[in-house]
C-alpha positions, 0 to 999 in steps of 0.5 A: 198147798200141803196140810199138816195135821198135828195130833196129840196122843189119846188118853193114856195110863201115864207118861212113860214111853211104854204107857198104853192107851186107856179104854177111853183112849182106844175109843178116841183113837178109833174116832180119830181114824174115822175123822181123818180117813177122808183127808187124803193123808199121804204120810204118817209120822209118830213118836215111838212112844206107845201112846203116840203110836197106838193113837195113830195106828187105827188110821194107818190100818184103815188107809193102808199107810206105814207109820214112820217112827221118829224121835 
């Protein structure tokens, strides 16, 4: 059976497509990477919005997977 993890973006400075994560959001993204690092994830898909992409980037870097951006 496959497992899908659906993650909402971490705290951001707004809702605009290019809104960056806040300092707290960056910390949340790092904690998320630690939490998911041992979950045997085989693929990562993200919205192209900055807040979504930056939320999952620490995990992608840690486990060596590319992030597929889709609308």
